[in-house]
N, C-alpha and C positions, 0 to 999 in steps of 0.2 A: 617755301623754297624759291629761289630765283627763277622767274618765268623763263628767262633765256636758256637756262640749263634744262628745262623740261620740254621745250618746243619740239625736239625730235620725236618725242613719244606720240605726237599727233599722227605720225606715219605708222600705219598698221603693221607693216612687215618689221620695221625697226622695233616697235613695241613688243611684238611677239617674240622675236629672237632675243631681245634684251631680257625679257622675263625668263625665258627658258635658260639663257646663259647664266642668270643669277643662281638658279637651282644647281646647274652644273658646277659653277665656281664655288658654291658652298661645299660641295663634295670634294672638289680639287684642293681647296684650302685645308679641309680636314685631313686629306692625305698628305699634303705638304708638311703640316705640323707633325703628324704622326710619324712620317718618315724621318724627319730630323730628330725627333725625340727617340725613336727606336734605334737609330744608328748611334746616337750619342750614348744611349743606355748600354748598347752592346760594346762600345769601344772606349768611352770616356775621353774621346779625343775630338777637339774642335775641327781638326783637319778632315775627319770623316764626314762631319756635317757639311763642310764646304764641298767635299767631293760628291756627295749624293745630290746636293743642290746643283753643282756644276754638271753632273750627268744629265739632269733634266733639261739644262740649257744648251749644252754643247750641240745637240742636233739643230737648234735654231741657226747657229753659225754654219753648220755643215750643210743643212738641207733646205733652209729657207730660200736660197736662190732657186733651187729646183722647184720648190713649191710656188714661188713667184712666177716662174716660167709656165708652170702648169695652170696657174690662176689666170694667165692671159690667153690661154688656149682652150681650156675645158669649161664645161658648165660649172660655175663656181658653187652653186647650191648643191649639186649632186656630189661634187668632189668633197665638200665639207661633210656630207653624210657618211661617205666612205671612211674618211680619216677619223671622224668621231667614233664610229663603230670600232675602229682599230684601237683607239684610246680606251674604250670600254673593255675590250678584250684583255689588254695588259693590266688594267686595274683589277680585273677579275682574277687573273693569275696571281697577282700580288696578294689579294685577299686570301686565296686558297693557301698559298705558301706561308703567310704569316699566321693564319689560323691553325695550321698543322705544325708550326714551329720550325719549318724549314726556311729560315730567313737570315742567313749570315749576311754581314754587311756587303760583301761583294755581289751577292745576288740582288740585294736591294738596289745597288748602284746600277746594275745591268737593266733591271726592270724600269728604273727611273729613266734611263737612257732610251729604252724602246718606247715608253709612253711619250717622252719628249719628242722623239722622232716622228711619231704619228701626228702630234700637234704641229710640229714644225713645217711639215709639208702641206698642212691644211690651212693654217692660220693666215697666210698671205691671201688666200681666196676671200676670207672674211674681210680683211683689211681693205682689199681692192673693191669689195662690194659696198662698203659703207657710203661712199659718195653717191652711189646710185639709189640709196635708200631715203635720203633726205635732201632738201634744197641746200644750195651752197651756203646760205646764211646760217644754216643750222649745223654745219659740219663740225665746228669746234664743240658745240653742244653735244653732238652725237658721239664724238671721240671722248669727251669728258664723261658723258653718261656711261659709255662702255667701261671707262676706268672706274666710275662710281660703282657699277654693279660688280665689277671684278673685286673691288675693295670692300663692298658690302658683304660679298662672300668671304673676304678676309676677316670681317667682324664676326659673322655668324659661324663660319666654319671652325675657327680655332676654339670658340666657346663650346661648340658641340664636341669637338675633338677632345677638349679638356675634360668634359664629362665622361666621354667614352674611355679615355686613357686612365681615369681613376681606377678602373678595373684592369688596365693594361690589355684591353681587347683591341689590338691593332687590326686584326682581321675584320672586325666589324666596321671600323673606320674605312678601310680600303674597299669593303663591299658596298658601303653607302656611296662612295665615290663612283664605283662602277655603275650603280643604278642611276646616278644623277646624270650621266651622259645621255640617258634615254630622253630626257627633257629636250635637249638640243636637237636630237634626231627628229623628234615629233614636230618641233617648231619648224625645222628646215623642210619637212614634208609639207607643212601647211602653208608656208609663205608662197606668194605669187610675185615673181619678178619679171621684168621685161625679157623677152626671148634673147638669149645671148647671141651676139654677132660673131659668126665664125671668122677667124683670122684669115687675112688674104695671103699672108706669106706662108711658105711651106719649108722654111729653113729649119735646120736641126736645132737640138737643144742647146748645144754649145754656142751657136751663132746667136740664139735668142738671149742667152745669158750675157754675152758680150754686148749686145745692143742695149740691154738693160743697164749694164755697168756704165756704158758710155753716156746714157741718158742721165744717170744719177750724177756722174762726174761733171756733166755739162750744164746742169741746172744749179746756180749758186746756192739757192736756199736748201735744196736737197743735199748738196755736198756739205754744207755747213752743219745741217742737222745730223748727218751721219758721223761727221767728225766729233761733234759735241756729245752724241750719245755714247760713242766709244770711250771718251774721257770719263763721263759719268759712270759708265759700266765698270771701268777699271778701278776708279778711286773711291766711288761712293756706294755703288750698288751692292758690294759684298756684305754690307751690314745686314742684308736680308738673310743670307745663308748662315750668319754667325749669331742669330738671335738665341738659339738654344745655349750656345756657349756664353753669351752675355748674361742670360738668366742665371746660369750656374755660379757666376762670380758676384752677383749682386746680393745685397742684404735683403732677403726676401721675407723676413719676419715670420719664419715658420712655414711659408708657402713652398711647395715642392718645385723642383726645376721644371717639371712638365706643366704645372699650372702657371708658373711664372712665364714660361714660353708662350702659352696661350694668351696670357694677359698682355704681353708686349705686342704680339702680332695683332691682337684685337685692337689695341690702342692705335697702332699704325694704320690699321684699316679704317677706324673711325675718322682719324685725321684725313686720310685719303678721300673718303666719301665726302666729308665736309668740303675739302678743297676742290674736288671735282665739281660739286654743285655750285660753288662760288665762281669758278674760273670763267665761264662765259660772260657773266655780268661784269666781272672785273675787267675782262679783256675789252668789253664794249666801252668801259669808262676810261681806261688808261692806255688802251692799245694793246693788241696781242703781242707785238714784238717787245714792248717795254715790260709787259708782265713776265714774259719768258726770260728775258735777260736778267731781270731782278731775281727770279726764282733760281737761276743758275748760280747766283752769288749768295743767296740766303740759305740754300740747302746745306752747303758745307758748314755754315755757322751752326745750324740746327743739329747737325750730326756731332759736332764738337760738344754741344750741351748734352746730347744723349750719351756720348762716350764718357763724359765726366760725372754723370749722375751716380751717386753712391748707392742708392736704394732702388728697389723694384718700382715703387710708386712714383718717385721722382723721375726715374727712367721712363715710365709709362707716359707721364705728362710730356716729357721731351719728345717721346716717340709720336704723340699726337701731332705735334708740329712737324716732325720729320715726314710723317705720312702726307700731310698737306703739301709740303714743299716738294717732295719727290714726285707726287702725281702732277704737280704743276709743270715740272720739267718734262716728264714723259709725255703727258698729253700735249703740251706745247710743241715739242719737237715732232711728235707724230703728226700733228695737224699741219705743220709746215710741209712735210712730205706729201700728205694727202692732198693739200691744196695746190702744190707746185709741180707735182709729177705729171707729165703728159699722160693723158688717159690711156693711150694705146700700150704703154709700158708701165702703168701704175703698179700692177702686181709685182713686177720685177724690181722696180725701184724701192717699193716698200719692203720687199724681201731683203734687199741689200741693207736697208736701214735696220731691219731686224737682225741681220747678220752682224752688224756692228755691235748690237747688244748681246747677241747669242754667242759670239766668239769671245768677246772681251770679258763679259761678266763671269763666265766659268773660270777664266784665267785669274781674274781678280779674286774670286772666291777661294780658289785653291791656294793661291799665293798668300793672301791675307790669313786664311785659315792655318796654313803652315807656319807663318810668322807668329800667329797668335799662340801656337803651341809653346813658343819660347819666350815671347815678350808680354803676352796677355792680350785678351780681346779688346780691352779698353784702349790700350796704347795703339793698336792697329787701327781702330776706328777713328781715333782723333788724328793720327798722323795722315791717314788717307784723306780725311776731310780737309785738313790744312793744305795738303798737296793740291787738291782740287781747287780750292780757293785761290791758291797761287797761280795755277794754270789759267783760270778764268781772268785773273788780273793781267797776266802777260798777254793773253789774246786781246783783251780790251785795249791795252796800250800799244801793241805792235801790229795787230791785225783786226782793227775795228770793223772791217768789211764783213767778217764772219758773222757778227751780230746784226749788222745792217741788213744782210741778205735774208734774215729770218722774217722780214716783214711780209705783208700780204702781197700777192702777185698783182692784184688789181686788174685793170683792163687788159694788161699784157698777157694774162693767162689765156684769154679767149683766143688771142692771136697765135698762141703756141699750140692750141688745140686741146686745152684742158676742158674736160666735159663734166658739168655738174647738172644732172638731169633731175629736176624735182618730180619724183614719181609718187603715186599714191602709196605708194610704196613700191665673240670670243669669248662670236660667242666667247 
């Protein structure tokens, strides 16, 4: 594997949290697949699969700014422990209800929302903590490795979920996810971080949110990354929520919809892991900005191929490439914000970036899922991808500065007060 992608694992704390997060994400992906399959089995409607996926992401848009403000004020490690325990609680409730058969679609949507809310107010703390875990030159590698472990969970989780769902034991899947959160809690208890610096200002929450929004709007790279992630979330990202519906319309050669869903999600995860491991080395060779800009144009082309594939196995091959392209976009844009956001407001700026994904993705998932009820999931996927490609072309022609601002901040970052402390040491 490329050395540049593995360098962050030399940092003890990063390696510890990364390993525990992998265990947790295996459980989370098992639950994600099981929820989508369960809702589709109960309703036979793609719109419901989009709705339950949206419910898990809406809190990111609603609560991520609050989580960002708290991340810039509280002890980030302790706050993550609290929010992870909350996620464990809601997963346990979901397991009990599914195991006893009290699992109507509306209840599943509510529990997905509550679990998403717990993660939304905690994840900005992790995001803001990453630059303090590794040296600056390893930051893209750290972000990419975080994406790799997230998607490695996407590979392992759906495969395990597929086995469990052969017996339709949804409660078992949700229970495994609840237990997996314990790995993250243990890792956070064991890590040692520099003592948090207490904030000097005593302004209220609203004022802190406003200050974070101004910082995000005033930094060109952060502003561009937030705008671009919103476009991607609306036009491209809904393919994630619609995987169960896509599996249902493909020629599966006798494979069930449940297993077909697991195969597709696993294929995307394999592609994402491979892409995440290659990204740091590729960025060193061609430049991070050039790599990211290329990925923004390649991703919609790959989605068109996925949408047009007639069979499960051809679709899975296309989904491998989609996984690599999608992770290149997400990791690249996230790294722009990590590198360019001023250290004092990093948590809040990152939360605004997450809000761009968290608000727009659920809207896109619900809208595209509703349209798919009438036009078909293939048509929606292809049209959304073509629209994204057109938008990227317009930006390149009329507003090239958007792409230019995605470059490395260089020495100017030090002057702005961006802090990258190489210490000895989403989840």
